[in-house]
A tleap script that builds the chain and sets N, CA, C and O, in Angstrom:
source leaprc.protein.ff14SB
mol = sequence {
  NMET GLU ARG LYS THR ILE SER VAL THR GLY
  MET SER CYS ASN GLY CYS GLU GLN ASN VAL
  GLU SER ALA LEU ARG ASN LEU ASP GLY VAL
  ASN ARG VAL GLU ALA ASP HIE ASP ALA ASP
  THR ILE ASP VAL ILE LEU LYS ASP GLU VAL
  SER ASP ASP GLU VAL ASN ALA ALA ILE GLU
  GLN ALA GLY TYR ASP VAL VAL CALA
}
set mol.1.N position { -49.197 149.488 -106.315 }
set mol.1.CA position { -48.759 149.077 -104.742 }
set mol.1.C position { -47.506 147.224 -104.745 }
set mol.1.O position { -47.696 146.212 -105.420 }
set mol.2.N position { -46.580 147.454 -103.912 }
set mol.2.CA position { -45.397 146.973 -103.785 }
set mol.2.C position { -45.144 146.368 -102.501 }
set mol.2.O position { -44.726 146.927 -101.487 }
set mol.3.N position { -45.518 144.877 -102.707 }
set mol.3.CA position { -44.896 144.233 -100.647 }
set mol.3.C position { -44.053 143.973 -100.744 }
set mol.3.O position { -43.800 143.286 -101.734 }
set mol.4.N position { -42.812 144.361 -99.670 }
set mol.4.CA position { -41.475 144.060 -99.710 }
set mol.4.C position { -41.282 143.477 -97.941 }
set mol.4.O position { -42.062 143.681 -97.011 }
set mol.5.N position { -40.244 142.872 -97.926 }
set mol.5.CA position { -40.262 142.534 -96.119 }
set mol.5.C position { -38.268 142.056 -96.643 }
set mol.5.O position { -37.451 141.406 -97.295 }
set mol.6.N position { -38.715 143.393 -95.341 }
set mol.6.CA position { -36.501 143.662 -95.776 }
set mol.6.C position { -36.127 142.850 -94.485 }
set mol.6.O position { -36.790 143.163 -93.496 }
set mol.7.N position { -35.433 142.124 -94.357 }
set mol.7.CA position { -34.396 141.235 -93.056 }
set mol.7.C position { -33.205 143.206 -92.629 }
set mol.7.O position { -32.733 144.061 -93.378 }
set mol.8.N position { -33.228 143.071 -91.403 }
set mol.8.CA position { -32.279 144.270 -90.387 }
set mol.8.C position { -31.575 143.342 -89.738 }
set mol.8.O position { -31.934 142.175 -89.583 }
set mol.9.N position { -30.127 144.046 -89.174 }
set mol.9.CA position { -30.178 143.984 -87.883 }
set mol.9.C position { -30.345 144.756 -87.305 }
set mol.9.O position { -30.725 145.756 -87.914 }
set mol.10.N position { -30.219 144.874 -85.958 }
set mol.10.CA position { -30.054 145.798 -85.088 }
set mol.10.C position { -31.336 145.979 -84.118 }
set mol.10.O position { -31.295 146.252 -82.918 }
set mol.11.N position { -31.914 145.870 -84.520 }
set mol.11.CA position { -33.620 145.551 -83.369 }
set mol.11.C position { -33.673 144.542 -83.081 }
set mol.11.O position { -33.619 143.459 -83.663 }
set mol.12.N position { -33.907 145.200 -81.128 }
set mol.12.CA position { -33.861 144.293 -80.431 }
set mol.12.C position { -34.511 144.769 -79.483 }
set mol.12.O position { -34.030 144.538 -78.374 }
set mol.13.N position { -35.647 145.489 -79.525 }
set mol.13.CA position { -36.732 146.146 -78.890 }
set mol.13.C position { -38.924 146.556 -79.068 }
set mol.13.O position { -39.506 146.269 -80.114 }
set mol.14.N position { -39.186 146.781 -78.647 }
set mol.14.CA position { -40.143 147.208 -78.991 }
set mol.14.C position { -40.165 148.697 -79.704 }
set mol.14.O position { -40.847 149.135 -80.631 }
set mol.15.N position { -39.283 149.206 -79.002 }
set mol.15.CA position { -39.042 150.410 -79.036 }
set mol.15.C position { -37.997 150.832 -80.665 }
set mol.15.O position { -37.810 151.991 -81.036 }
set mol.16.N position { -37.509 149.713 -81.329 }
set mol.16.CA position { -36.481 149.555 -81.470 }
set mol.16.C position { -38.009 149.734 -83.514 }
set mol.16.O position { -37.332 149.901 -84.529 }
set mol.17.N position { -39.133 149.698 -83.717 }
set mol.17.CA position { -39.494 148.868 -83.784 }
set mol.17.C position { -40.374 150.063 -84.269 }
set mol.17.O position { -40.647 150.299 -85.445 }
set mol.18.N position { -40.728 150.697 -83.305 }
set mol.18.CA position { -41.398 152.170 -83.176 }
set mol.18.C position { -40.346 153.070 -84.186 }
set mol.18.O position { -40.695 153.934 -84.990 }
set mol.19.N position { -39.633 152.832 -84.039 }
set mol.19.CA position { -38.470 154.324 -84.866 }
set mol.19.C position { -38.189 153.410 -85.538 }
set mol.19.O position { -37.104 153.835 -85.936 }
set mol.20.N position { -38.361 151.876 -86.291 }
set mol.20.CA position { -37.587 152.620 -87.736 }
set mol.20.C position { -38.799 152.073 -88.426 }
set mol.20.O position { -38.571 151.653 -89.561 }
set mol.21.N position { -40.433 151.952 -87.868 }
set mol.21.CA position { -41.897 152.323 -88.472 }
set mol.21.C position { -42.284 153.959 -88.763 }
set mol.21.O position { -43.060 154.479 -89.565 }
set mol.22.N position { -41.382 154.514 -87.738 }
set mol.22.CA position { -41.808 155.876 -87.379 }
set mol.22.C position { -41.209 156.560 -89.111 }
set mol.22.O position { -41.784 157.147 -90.028 }
set mol.23.N position { -39.837 156.104 -88.881 }
set mol.23.CA position { -38.794 156.426 -89.992 }
set mol.23.C position { -39.292 156.118 -91.358 }
set mol.23.O position { -39.390 156.950 -92.259 }
set mol.24.N position { -39.712 154.391 -91.474 }
set mol.24.CA position { -40.466 155.044 -92.864 }
set mol.24.C position { -41.786 155.463 -92.782 }
set mol.24.O position { -42.088 155.614 -93.966 }
set mol.25.N position { -42.646 155.711 -92.191 }
set mol.25.CA position { -44.210 156.374 -92.024 }
set mol.25.C position { -43.808 157.769 -92.413 }
set mol.25.O position { -44.767 158.495 -92.676 }
set mol.26.N position { -42.213 158.504 -92.544 }
set mol.26.CA position { -41.771 159.779 -93.074 }
set mol.26.C position { -42.008 160.204 -94.613 }
set mol.26.O position { -42.530 161.180 -95.153 }
set mol.27.N position { -41.511 159.262 -94.979 }
set mol.27.CA position { -41.365 158.627 -96.565 }
set mol.27.C position { -42.660 158.988 -97.631 }
set mol.27.O position { -43.560 158.181 -97.862 }
set mol.28.N position { -42.616 159.741 -97.963 }
set mol.28.CA position { -43.877 159.961 -99.123 }
set mol.28.C position { -44.077 157.990 -100.180 }
set mol.28.O position { -43.294 157.297 -100.830 }
set mol.29.N position { -45.512 157.867 -99.782 }
set mol.29.CA position { -45.535 156.933 -100.999 }
set mol.29.C position { -45.347 155.605 -99.891 }
set mol.29.O position { -45.550 154.483 -100.355 }
set mol.30.N position { -44.942 155.740 -98.360 }
set mol.30.CA position { -45.357 153.968 -97.428 }
set mol.30.C position { -46.893 154.141 -97.846 }
set mol.30.O position { -47.345 155.137 -98.411 }
set mol.31.N position { -47.413 153.325 -97.578 }
set mol.31.CA position { -48.573 152.879 -97.114 }
set mol.31.C position { -48.602 152.565 -96.167 }
set mol.31.O position { -49.422 153.213 -95.517 }
set mol.32.N position { -47.869 151.479 -95.359 }
set mol.32.CA position { -48.130 150.266 -94.182 }
set mol.32.C position { -46.853 149.711 -93.692 }
set mol.32.O position { -46.202 149.037 -94.490 }
set mol.33.N position { -46.219 149.963 -92.037 }
set mol.33.CA position { -44.837 149.559 -92.267 }
set mol.33.C position { -45.239 149.008 -91.699 }
set mol.33.O position { -46.297 149.390 -91.201 }
set mol.34.N position { -44.492 147.182 -91.205 }
set mol.34.CA position { -44.252 146.926 -89.833 }
set mol.34.C position { -43.187 146.558 -89.537 }
set mol.34.O position { -42.737 145.621 -90.196 }
set mol.35.N position { -42.689 146.900 -88.881 }
set mol.35.CA position { -41.421 145.954 -87.997 }
set mol.35.C position { -41.634 145.273 -86.805 }
set mol.35.O position { -42.235 145.626 -85.790 }
set mol.36.N position { -40.908 143.996 -87.147 }
set mol.36.CA position { -40.167 142.640 -86.400 }
set mol.36.C position { -39.276 142.669 -85.639 }
set mol.36.O position { -38.226 142.350 -86.197 }
set mol.37.N position { -39.137 142.949 -84.391 }
set mol.37.CA position { -37.878 143.041 -83.374 }
set mol.37.C position { -37.153 141.438 -83.858 }
set mol.37.O position { -36.162 141.175 -84.539 }
set mol.38.N position { -38.611 140.186 -82.836 }
set mol.38.CA position { -38.022 138.671 -83.088 }
set mol.38.C position { -37.221 137.929 -84.102 }
set mol.38.O position { -36.222 137.210 -84.134 }
set mol.39.N position { -38.516 138.653 -85.290 }
set mol.39.CA position { -37.736 138.162 -86.619 }
set mol.39.C position { -37.342 138.473 -87.716 }
set mol.39.O position { -37.451 137.920 -88.810 }
set mol.40.N position { -36.449 140.213 -87.108 }
set mol.40.CA position { -35.646 141.251 -87.920 }
set mol.40.C position { -35.955 141.661 -89.162 }
set mol.40.O position { -35.147 141.787 -90.082 }
set mol.41.N position { -36.752 141.807 -89.192 }
set mol.41.CA position { -38.019 141.628 -90.101 }
set mol.41.C position { -38.558 143.494 -89.920 }
set mol.41.O position { -38.683 144.224 -88.937 }
set mol.42.N position { -38.754 143.696 -91.355 }
set mol.42.CA position { -39.963 144.729 -91.543 }
set mol.42.C position { -40.415 144.362 -92.708 }
set mol.42.O position { -39.640 143.809 -93.488 }
set mol.43.N position { -41.852 144.609 -93.090 }
set mol.43.CA position { -42.115 144.313 -93.821 }
set mol.43.C position { -43.474 145.419 -94.471 }
set mol.43.O position { -44.538 145.552 -93.866 }
set mol.44.N position { -43.199 146.025 -95.600 }
set mol.44.CA position { -43.766 147.589 -95.972 }
set mol.44.C position { -44.702 146.972 -97.462 }
set mol.44.O position { -44.815 146.098 -98.322 }
set mol.45.N position { -45.353 148.628 -96.725 }
set mol.45.CA position { -46.741 147.899 -98.839 }
set mol.45.C position { -46.054 149.742 -99.424 }
set mol.45.O position { -45.636 150.674 -98.738 }
set mol.46.N position { -46.132 149.675 -100.137 }
set mol.46.CA position { -45.122 150.927 -101.602 }
set mol.46.C position { -45.662 151.141 -102.226 }
set mol.46.O position { -46.328 150.235 -102.728 }
set mol.47.N position { -45.842 152.712 -102.777 }
set mol.47.CA position { -46.952 152.914 -104.299 }
set mol.47.C position { -45.447 153.327 -104.819 }
set mol.47.O position { -44.585 153.924 -104.174 }
set mol.48.N position { -45.392 152.948 -105.867 }
set mol.48.CA position { -44.613 152.902 -106.571 }
set mol.48.C position { -43.172 153.950 -107.090 }
set mol.48.O position { -42.107 153.727 -107.664 }
set mol.49.N position { -43.839 155.125 -106.534 }
set mol.49.CA position { -42.812 156.093 -106.925 }
set mol.49.C position { -41.396 155.935 -105.462 }
set mol.49.O position { -40.459 156.733 -105.438 }
set mol.50.N position { -41.553 154.673 -104.286 }
set mol.50.CA position { -40.284 154.917 -103.884 }
set mol.50.C position { -39.777 153.795 -104.265 }
set mol.50.O position { -40.251 152.704 -104.581 }
set mol.51.N position { -38.078 154.511 -104.135 }
set mol.51.CA position { -37.550 153.273 -104.318 }
set mol.51.C position { -36.410 152.013 -103.484 }
set mol.51.O position { -37.175 151.667 -102.583 }
set mol.52.N position { -35.971 151.727 -103.407 }
set mol.52.CA position { -35.149 151.032 -103.097 }
set mol.52.C position { -34.177 151.256 -102.203 }
set mol.52.O position { -33.893 150.431 -101.335 }
set mol.53.N position { -33.587 152.388 -102.337 }
set mol.53.CA position { -32.820 153.211 -101.861 }
set mol.53.C position { -33.013 154.037 -100.994 }
set mol.53.O position { -32.303 154.133 -99.993 }
set mol.54.N position { -34.092 154.823 -101.266 }
set mol.54.CA position { -34.858 155.872 -100.372 }
set mol.54.C position { -35.642 155.001 -98.650 }
set mol.54.O position { -36.085 155.373 -97.563 }
set mol.55.N position { -35.371 153.594 -99.464 }
set mol.55.CA position { -36.321 153.180 -98.167 }
set mol.55.C position { -35.093 152.462 -97.025 }
set mol.55.O position { -35.135 152.579 -95.801 }
set mol.56.N position { -33.855 151.586 -97.960 }
set mol.56.CA position { -32.741 151.599 -96.950 }
set mol.56.C position { -31.749 152.506 -96.360 }
set mol.56.O position { -30.903 152.323 -95.484 }
set mol.57.N position { -32.255 154.120 -97.469 }
set mol.57.CA position { -31.023 154.727 -96.459 }
set mol.57.C position { -31.756 155.553 -94.883 }
set mol.57.O position { -31.283 156.261 -93.994 }
set mol.58.N position { -33.444 154.850 -95.259 }
set mol.58.CA position { -34.143 155.938 -94.050 }
set mol.58.C position { -34.057 154.751 -93.105 }
set mol.58.O position { -33.857 155.077 -91.935 }
set mol.59.N position { -34.167 153.385 -93.355 }
set mol.59.CA position { -33.816 152.725 -92.379 }
set mol.59.C position { -32.582 153.128 -91.530 }
set mol.59.O position { -32.452 153.529 -90.373 }
set mol.60.N position { -31.471 152.790 -92.856 }
set mol.60.CA position { -29.419 153.122 -92.249 }
set mol.60.C position { -29.633 154.631 -91.128 }
set mol.60.O position { -29.273 154.794 -89.963 }
set mol.61.N position { -30.138 155.267 -91.786 }
set mol.61.CA position { -30.570 156.288 -90.727 }
set mol.61.C position { -31.631 156.349 -89.315 }
set mol.61.O position { -31.777 157.231 -88.470 }
set mol.62.N position { -32.173 155.227 -89.453 }
set mol.62.CA position { -33.125 154.781 -88.143 }
set mol.62.C position { -31.918 155.165 -86.509 }
set mol.62.O position { -31.854 155.829 -85.474 }
set mol.63.N position { -30.767 153.574 -87.835 }
set mol.63.CA position { -29.776 152.994 -87.018 }
set mol.63.C position { -29.846 152.026 -87.145 }
set mol.63.O position { -29.513 151.768 -85.988 }
set mol.64.N position { -30.034 150.898 -87.650 }
set mol.64.CA position { -30.361 149.174 -88.230 }
set mol.64.C position { -30.121 149.382 -90.037 }
set mol.64.O position { -30.494 150.117 -90.951 }
set mol.65.N position { -29.012 147.878 -89.725 }
set mol.65.CA position { -28.772 147.687 -91.300 }
set mol.65.C position { -29.667 147.304 -91.847 }
set mol.65.O position { -30.641 146.941 -91.187 }
set mol.66.N position { -29.683 147.237 -93.252 }
set mol.66.CA position { -30.393 145.955 -93.902 }
set mol.66.C position { -29.081 145.265 -94.212 }
set mol.66.O position { -27.941 145.699 -94.049 }
set mol.67.N position { -29.661 143.574 -94.912 }
set mol.67.CA position { -29.411 142.720 -94.812 }
set mol.67.C position { -29.355 142.988 -96.541 }
set mol.67.O position { -30.393 142.985 -97.202 }
set mol.68.N position { -28.274 143.171 -97.034 }
set mol.68.CA position { -28.598 142.320 -98.454 }
set mol.68.C position { -29.228 141.298 -99.297 }
set mol.68.O position { -28.953 141.229 -100.495 }
savepdb mol mol.pdb
quit
């Protein structure tokens, strides 16, 4: 398992947090996800089979930008 903190832009409320959390929970291999719009971060715990590209794509499809 791997824990990551991802910096994002575009989250402005609790609803935004719920949107991105829901998008990430739909990925196989995501064990835990917690978004924080005040800190502009998403904390995730992943199994090894989930790639960074898959995670980033899910965040972006939910309408938020991943900060490189």
